[in-house]
C-alpha positions as CSV (number, residue, x, y, z in Angstrom):
1,M,-4.4,-0.1,32.5
2,V,-7.6,-1.3,30.4
3,E,-9.9,1.7,28.8
4,V,-13.1,0.8,27.1
5,A,-14.9,2.7,24.5
6,L,-18.3,2.2,22.3
7,T,-18.2,3.0,18.8
8,K,-20.5,2.1,15.7
9,L,-19.8,0.7,12.2
10,S,-20.4,3.0,9.5
11,S,-22.7,2.2,6.0
12,K,-18.9,2.1,4.3
13,G,-17.8,-0.3,7.0
14,Q,-15.2,2.1,9.1
15,V,-15.0,1.7,12.4
16,V,-13.8,5.1,14.8
17,I,-11.4,4.5,17.2
18,P,-11.9,7.2,19.8
19,S,-8.8,10.0,20.1
20,Y,-7.8,9.1,23.5
21,L,-7.8,5.4,22.4
22,R,-5.3,6.3,20.0
23,K,-3.5,8.8,20.9
24,D,-0.3,6.7,20.6
25,F,-1.1,5.8,17.2
26,N,0.5,6.8,13.7
27,V,-1.7,7.9,10.9
28,G,-1.2,5.2,8.3
29,E,-0.1,2.8,10.9
30,Q,-0.9,-0.8,9.8
31,L,-3.5,-2.8,12.3
32,L,-4.1,-6.6,12.2
33,I,-7.8,-7.2,12.7
34,I,-8.7,-10.9,13.7
35,R,-12.5,-12.0,14.0
36,K,-13.5,-15.2,15.7
37,H,-17.3,-15.6,15.5
38,D,-18.2,-12.3,17.7
39,Q,-15.2,-11.5,19.2
40,V,-12.8,-9.0,17.0
41,I,-8.9,-8.4,18.0
42,L,-7.4,-4.9,16.9
43,Q,-3.2,-5.3,17.4
44,R,-0.8,-3.1,15.8
45,M,1.2,-4.6,13.1
46,K,4.9,-3.0,14.6
47,N,4.3,-5.0,17.6
48,I,3.7,-8.2,15.6
49,D,7.0,-10.5,15.8
50,K,8.8,-10.5,12.4
51,K,8.6,-14.3,12.0
52,F,4.7,-14.1,12.5
53,S,4.4,-11.3,10.6
54,G,6.2,-13.2,8.0
55,E,3.6,-16.3,8.1
56,L,1.0,-13.8,8.0
57,A,1.6,-12.6,5.0
58,F,1.8,-15.8,3.6
59,A,-1.3,-17.1,5.3
60,L,-3.0,-13.8,3.1
61,R,-1.5,-14.8,-0.2
62,T,-2.4,-18.5,0.2
63,E,-6.1,-17.5,0.8
64,K,-6.1,-15.0,-1.9
65,A,-4.8,-17.7,-4.1
66,L,-7.3,-20.1,-2.7
67,K,-10.3,-17.7,-3.6
68,Q,-8.8,-17.0,-7.2
69,Y,-9.0,-21.1,-7.4
70,E,-12.5,-21.2,-6.0
71,K,-13.6,-18.5,-8.9
72,G,-12.2,-20.7,-11.5
73,K,-9.7,-18.2,-12.3
74,F,-6.8,-20.3,-12.0
75,K,-3.7,-22.2,-14.5
76,E,-2.5,-25.3,-14.1
77,K,1.1,-25.1,-12.7
78,S,3.3,-27.0,-10.9
79,A,4.2,-26.9,-7.5
80,K,7.2,-24.8,-7.6
81,E,5.7,-22.6,-10.0
82,F,2.7,-21.9,-7.7
83,L,5.1,-21.4,-4.6
84,D,7.1,-18.8,-6.8
85,E,4.1,-17.2,-7.7
86,L,3.2,-17.0,-3.9
87,E,6.7,-15.2,-3.1
88,K,5.8,-12.6,-5.5
89,W,2.6,-11.5,-4.3
């Protein structure tokens, strides 16, 4: 079944999911948000396969490291040191 709702983005960047669409959700439940141009996809993390979840976490850590590099906040390290540090995030 497909259910549809309209909502707004608040000045704080928050979006309200109407109660009838979130009746099966738990407070504090993690949600994955993917944006591609004008399309936004919202997916419950509990329904994401464990392998994809690990790959997503690694991609987010890598993106964070790249942003630090682009800001000039980095130290020179070997590839092994870099990967070991990524595993800690």
